[in-house]
N, C-alpha and C positions, 0 to 999 in steps of 0.2 A: 598259334605258338607264342606270339607276343603277349597274349593274354595270360598264358601260363607263367611266363617269366615275370611279368609285373605282379601277379598274385604271389609268387614265391618271394619276390623282393619285399612286397608290402608285409608279408607274414614275418619276414626276418626283422623288420623294424618294430615289431610288437614289443612293448615293455616287458611282457612275460618272458619272451625269448632272451632278452638282455639280462634279466634277473637270473635266469637259469645259467647263462654263461658265467656270470659273476660268481654264482655259488660253486659251479664246477671248477672254475679256474682260480677263484679268489680264496676259497677255504684252505686248499693245500698251502698256498703262499703264506697265509696267516699262521698256520700251524708250524711252519718252518722257521718262524721268527725266533731268535734266541730269547730265552727266558731272562727276565730282569735279574741282574746279579744279586746274590744273597747279601743281606745287610750284615755288616760286622757286628759282633756281640758288644754289649754295653759294659765297658771296662770300669766305669765309675760306680756301678752298682753290682759288683761281683764279690764273691767270697774267695779270699786268697789264703794260702797256708804259708806262714812264716815261722820257721823253727818249730814245726809240728803244732802250731797254734792257728786255729781258724779265725780269720779276721774278715768280717762282712763290712764292706764299704757302702756307704749311703751317700750319694752325690759326691763321690771321690774321697771321702774321709771316714775314719772311725776313731772313737775315743773310748777308753775304758779305764777304770781304776787299776793301778798297779797291784793293789792288794785291797781286801775289804776294809773300808773306812779310811783308806789312804787318800791324801790330797794329790799324790803323784799320779799323773795320767800317762797311759801308753797311747801314743798318737800315731796313726798310720794314715798316710795320704798318697793319693795318686799324683805323680809328678806330671808336668806338662810334656814330658818326653814319652811319646807314644808313636808306634809305627804300625801301619796296616800291611798285611801280606799273608801269604800262605805258609804258616809255620808248620802245619801238620802234613802238608803235601797232598791234601785231598781236593784241592782246587777251590776251596771255600775261603773267603777272607777272614783271617784271624787278626788279633790285635796283640802286639808286644807292648809291655808297659814297664815303667820304672816306678817302684814303690819306695816311699821314704818312711822309715820306721824309727820312731823315737821311743824306746821302751822305758823312759823315765830317768835314765842316768845321764852321763855326759855325752854319750854317743848318739849319732844320727846315722842310721844304717840304710844303705841303698840296696835294693833288691831288684832283680829282673824277673818277670813272669810273663806268661801268655794267657790270653783268653781265647780258647779254641771255639770255632764256629761249629756247634752241634745242631744247628737248626732252630735253637731257641734264642730268645732275646738275651738271656743272661750268658749263654755259652758255658763252656767247661774250662775252669782255670787249671793251670799247671801248678806245680810246686814253685815257690819263689826261691831263686838262687842269689846268694849274697854277692854284691859287687864290691862293697867296701864301706868303711866308716868315714863320714864327713868328706866325701869325694865330690867332684863336680862333673856331672854327666853332660857331655857336649852333644852327642848324637846317638840316636837309636834307629836302626834300620832292620828290615827283614830282607835278606839276600839269599836266594837259592834255599829257602826253607830254614835258614839259620838266622838267629837274632844276633846282630852285631852292635855292641855298645862301645862307643868311643868316649873316654872320660879322662879327667885329670886326677892324679893321685899324688902322694908324697914319696920322697925317697925313703928307703929303709932307714930307720933310726931317727927320722925327723919328728919333732914334736907334733902332736895333733893340732896345735894352735897355728902351725905353719900352713898358709894357704896352699892347696894342691896346685902343682905346676908341672908334674911329670905326665906326659901323654901315655895313655895305655888303651888297649883294646881287648875286649873279651868277646868270645863267640859262644853261642848256646844253640843246642838242637834238641829235638825230641828223640828219645830212645825208649822204646817200650812204654810210651805214654808219659814219660818223665822228662823234665827239662834238665839237661846235663851240659857241662862244659864241652865245647867242640874244638877241633883243631882249626 
């Protein structure tokens, strides 16, 4: 009887047996690990729509002539104000951005947009919504699938040369795939 017990014990210490236990117990544990989080889309190389015009950024900026043969340039840049979060409510990381659009006149217009994570590197951009002319954006956040923009503006009737000093907040959300003002 002692011989049978020692034979069983020695057969249990076989490397093949240990490998089988690892495969049986280890594989389900590996398959239960959470998948790595999806990478947010590349906002610096996306195409945005501002005032029904498509503007393709390359490394965060775009420049085009205001008219054929004109020296005046329309310049659009991605500001340093960006925020990651789930804007679309699908559980994937999206990116909210502020765009600075100088169409060649005296104005410098600030817009908010989002690049939604559609599983591709470029993502899908929303329409851009106007924040204001020559404002100063303080913060950009994504809270409960809403984009929240804190910025400084001017009082009604103040000249545009006056530095912005009035605190303001605007919120935006997706509705039927379009970025709209939210409450």
